[in-house]
Rosetta silent file (secondary structure, phi, psi, omega in degrees, C-alpha in Angstrom):
SEQUENCE: XXXXXXXXXXXXXXXXXXXXXXXXXXXXXXXXXXXXXXXXXXXXXXXXXXXXXXXXXXXXXXXXXXXXXXXXXXXXXXXXXXXXXXXXXXXXXXXXXXXXXXXXXXXXXXXXXX
SCORE:     score description
SCORE:     0.000 S_00000001
   1 L     0.000  130.849  175.248    0.000    0.000    0.000 S_00000001
   2 L   -83.276  -29.047 -176.911    1.272    3.435   -0.962 S_00000001
   3 L  -154.987  179.333 -177.608   -1.342    5.164    1.169 S_00000001
   4 L   -57.734  -28.199 -174.955   -4.435    4.189    3.143 S_00000001
   5 L  -122.166    1.156 -174.912   -6.539    3.655   -0.007 S_00000001
   6 L  -131.230  138.700  175.205   -4.151    3.107   -2.913 S_00000001
   7 L  -105.906  150.427  179.517   -1.812    0.315   -3.982 S_00000001
   8 H   -55.665  -38.250 -177.820    1.131    0.833   -6.323 S_00000001
   9 H   -58.280  -27.001 -179.931   -0.381   -1.615   -8.821 S_00000001
  10 H   -65.740  -20.998 -177.269   -3.284    0.795   -9.418 S_00000001
  11 H  -102.459    1.429 -174.758   -0.857    3.241  -11.054 S_00000001
  12 L   -66.376  143.937  177.324    1.017    0.689  -13.188 S_00000001
  13 L   -55.246  139.289 -177.405    1.389    1.287  -16.914 S_00000001
  14 L   -65.338  -15.835 -179.795   -1.330   -0.442  -18.916 S_00000001
  15 L   -87.460   -2.933  179.040    1.194   -2.310  -21.084 S_00000001
  16 L    70.489   25.974 -179.771    2.499   -4.213  -18.037 S_00000001
  17 L   -75.928  -15.138  179.793    6.078   -2.938  -18.540 S_00000001
  18 L   105.293   -9.296  178.596    6.505   -2.371  -14.805 S_00000001
  19 L   -72.996  117.375 -175.267    6.471    1.451  -14.765 S_00000001
  20 L  -142.227   30.113 -178.940    4.328    2.301  -11.745 S_00000001
  21 L   -72.985  142.729  171.680    5.601    5.611  -10.361 S_00000001
  22 L  -141.060  132.005  179.623    3.173    8.097   -8.818 S_00000001
  23 L   -64.023  139.631 -177.888    4.057   11.550   -7.532 S_00000001
  24 H   -63.591  -35.782  179.547    3.439   11.980   -3.807 S_00000001
  25 H   -67.831  -39.790  176.372    1.503   15.228   -4.309 S_00000001
  26 H   -61.555  -43.599  178.650   -0.793   13.566   -6.853 S_00000001
  27 H   -62.307  -39.483  177.130   -1.346   10.731   -4.392 S_00000001
  28 H   -60.826  -41.346  178.683   -2.173   13.233   -1.632 S_00000001
  29 H   -64.273  -43.149  179.426   -4.846   14.803   -3.842 S_00000001
  30 H   -63.575  -38.716  175.699   -6.341   11.397   -4.623 S_00000001
  31 H   -63.219  -39.852  178.506   -6.457   10.550   -0.904 S_00000001
  32 H   -64.874  -39.205  176.864   -8.223   13.862   -0.266 S_00000001
  33 H   -60.759  -46.833  179.836  -10.762   13.047   -2.997 S_00000001
  34 H   -60.139  -43.986 -179.878  -11.378    9.652   -1.365 S_00000001
  35 H   -65.817  -42.769 -178.054  -11.784   11.254    2.054 S_00000001
  36 H   -66.153  -49.120 -175.406  -14.110   13.993    0.872 S_00000001
  37 H   -84.504  -18.963  178.291  -16.471   11.843   -1.184 S_00000001
  38 L    63.966   27.987 -177.951  -16.194    8.773    1.041 S_00000001
  39 L  -134.954  154.801  178.624  -16.338    6.521   -2.004 S_00000001
  40 L   -58.248  142.344  176.369  -13.818    4.352   -3.837 S_00000001
  41 E  -111.417  119.711  179.274  -11.591    6.140   -6.344 S_00000001
  42 E   -99.509  127.674  175.869  -10.685    4.056   -9.386 S_00000001
  43 E   -88.639  112.181 -179.502   -7.500    4.927  -11.267 S_00000001
  44 E   -89.354  -20.845  174.174   -8.271    4.310  -14.939 S_00000001
  45 E  -156.641  127.765  178.629   -4.835    5.472  -16.105 S_00000001
  46 L  -118.756 -117.890  179.430   -1.746    6.213  -14.053 S_00000001
  47 L   -68.627  145.263  176.723    1.888    5.962  -15.097 S_00000001
  48 L  -136.079  134.523  169.976    2.580    5.368  -18.789 S_00000001
  49 L   -75.994  166.242 -176.184    5.761    4.399  -20.580 S_00000001
  50 H   -59.292  -42.995 -178.458    6.463    6.286  -23.817 S_00000001
  51 H   -65.088  -45.348 -179.642    5.273    3.463  -26.083 S_00000001
  52 H   -65.223  -38.916  177.496    2.010    2.939  -24.212 S_00000001
  53 H   -58.992  -44.009  176.505    1.374    6.682  -24.133 S_00000001
  54 H   -62.928  -43.555 -177.550    1.726    6.746  -27.938 S_00000001
  55 H   -60.669  -34.131 -178.851   -0.489    3.670  -28.267 S_00000001
  56 L   -94.692    4.544  177.910   -3.336    5.312  -26.331 S_00000001
  57 L    77.994   24.528  179.066   -2.976    8.654  -28.105 S_00000001
  58 L   -70.013  156.781  177.736   -1.554   10.517  -25.109 S_00000001
  59 L   -62.558  142.677 -179.315    0.015   13.942  -25.487 S_00000001
  60 L   -56.653  -28.844  179.549    3.757   13.759  -26.253 S_00000001
  61 L  -109.078   28.222 -178.062    4.504   15.686  -23.041 S_00000001
  62 L   -53.450  139.542  175.808    1.859   13.936  -20.928 S_00000001
  63 H   -69.712  -17.419  174.255    2.346   14.073  -17.174 S_00000001
  64 H   -60.479  -32.021  179.831    1.489   10.356  -17.140 S_00000001
  65 H   -65.870  -22.603 -178.357    4.995    9.821  -18.569 S_00000001
  66 H  -103.239    2.827 -177.607    6.456   11.356  -15.415 S_00000001
  67 L    69.608   27.592 -177.738    4.214    9.544  -12.954 S_00000001
  68 L  -113.998   14.619 -176.074    2.565   12.843  -12.061 S_00000001
  69 E  -139.396  152.833  172.628   -0.935   12.176  -13.391 S_00000001
  70 E  -146.791  137.073  169.963   -3.944    9.978  -12.791 S_00000001
  71 E   -98.249  129.097 -172.574   -7.241    9.661  -14.587 S_00000001
  72 E  -132.688  157.963  168.763   -9.879    8.774  -12.029 S_00000001
  73 E  -129.500  138.319  175.217  -13.502    7.892  -11.500 S_00000001
  74 E  -107.621  123.628 -175.759  -15.227    8.211   -8.137 S_00000001
  75 L   -53.716  125.141  175.984  -17.919    5.605   -7.658 S_00000001
  76 L    65.061   22.171  176.649  -21.420    7.122   -8.016 S_00000001
  77 L  -127.393  131.211 -179.999  -20.104   10.704   -8.334 S_00000001
  78 L   -66.315  140.511  178.857  -20.264   12.659  -11.581 S_00000001
  79 H   -53.978  -37.092 -179.857  -16.891   13.714  -13.005 S_00000001
  80 H   -62.095  -35.770  178.541  -18.000   17.373  -13.056 S_00000001
  81 H   -69.275  -41.364  177.239  -18.577   17.281   -9.293 S_00000001
  82 H   -63.361  -47.507 -179.755  -15.150   15.750   -8.670 S_00000001
  83 H   -56.819  -47.707 -177.966  -13.507   18.282  -11.013 S_00000001
  84 H   -62.990  -41.964 -178.737  -15.204   21.231   -9.289 S_00000001
  85 H   -66.702  -45.752 -179.641  -14.225   20.059   -5.812 S_00000001
  86 H   -63.275  -41.396  179.505  -10.581   19.434   -6.722 S_00000001
  87 H   -58.901  -39.085 -179.214  -10.364   22.801   -8.512 S_00000001
  88 H   -74.520  -43.576 -175.030  -11.574   24.571   -5.383 S_00000001
  89 H   -80.824  -28.099 -175.917   -9.514   22.608   -2.853 S_00000001
  90 L  -132.125   70.644 -174.955   -6.315   22.272   -4.911 S_00000001
  91 L   -62.113  -18.804  178.517   -6.033   25.352   -7.150 S_00000001
  92 L   -85.247   -9.594  179.613   -2.439   24.476   -8.109 S_00000001
  93 L   -76.619  147.130  173.216   -3.473   21.081   -9.513 S_00000001
  94 E   -91.570  138.328 -172.950   -3.936   20.648  -13.235 S_00000001
  95 E  -137.040  141.389  171.296   -7.327   19.219  -14.185 S_00000001
  96 E  -128.129  133.246  179.492   -9.074   17.861  -17.218 S_00000001
  97 E  -105.498  124.154  178.673  -12.788   17.093  -17.284 S_00000001
  98 L  -122.396  169.016 -176.416  -13.963   14.270  -19.526 S_00000001
  99 L   -59.714  -38.323 -174.343  -17.341   12.613  -19.901 S_00000001
 100 L  -117.374   -1.647 -178.209  -16.456    9.602  -17.751 S_00000001
 101 L  -157.150  170.248  175.650  -13.389   10.624  -15.747 S_00000001
 102 E  -120.138  134.020  173.219  -11.254   13.428  -14.334 S_00000001
 103 E   -94.529  131.343  176.860   -7.570   13.889  -15.129 S_00000001
 104 E  -127.793  131.018  173.044   -5.492   15.193  -12.206 S_00000001
 105 E  -145.607  165.472 -174.979   -1.820   16.066  -12.392 S_00000001
 106 L  -122.462   45.824  178.679    0.791   18.008  -10.474 S_00000001
 107 L   -57.525  150.953 -177.882    2.898   19.484  -13.262 S_00000001
 108 L   -81.597  -16.828 -179.964    5.399   22.102  -12.187 S_00000001
 109 L  -105.721   26.599 -176.365    4.388   24.606  -14.890 S_00000001
 110 L   -97.272 -166.162    5.473    0.664   24.529  -14.086 S_00000001
 111 L   -86.767  151.466  172.370   -2.007   24.686  -13.366 S_00000001
 112 L  -109.640  145.858  178.291   -3.559   23.717  -16.674 S_00000001
 113 E  -135.701  136.257  173.620   -7.312   23.317  -17.018 S_00000001
 114 L  -152.881    0.000    0.000   -9.372   21.742  -19.755 S_00000001
C-alpha cells in the first residue's frame, strides 16, 4: 500500500512494462478526494511508458509519462462534481474534465485546465 486507499499496482502502466511511479503530491490529492467523497476512487490510467502513451494517443509531453498524473472515476459521483471540488480545494493542480473521468496532475508549470 502506498497510502491508506491506494496500492502501487493501481498506477502501473497499462502495457504491463513495470512502470508504476506516482508523484506523492498527486497521491495526496487522490487521498483527499477519497476522504471527501467517502467513495472508492478508481484509477483508470496512471503511469505510462512512452510506447504505451503513444499507443493510447496521449500527449507527447503527458504528465502520465512522469508519474505525475492519474485519470480517475469516483464511484457514483459525476466527473464534473469531482472536477469542481478538486479545482476549489487544490487550485495548483492541473485538471481535465472528460465525460467519464477526471484527469489530475501536479505538473510544475501549471495549473492547466481543460
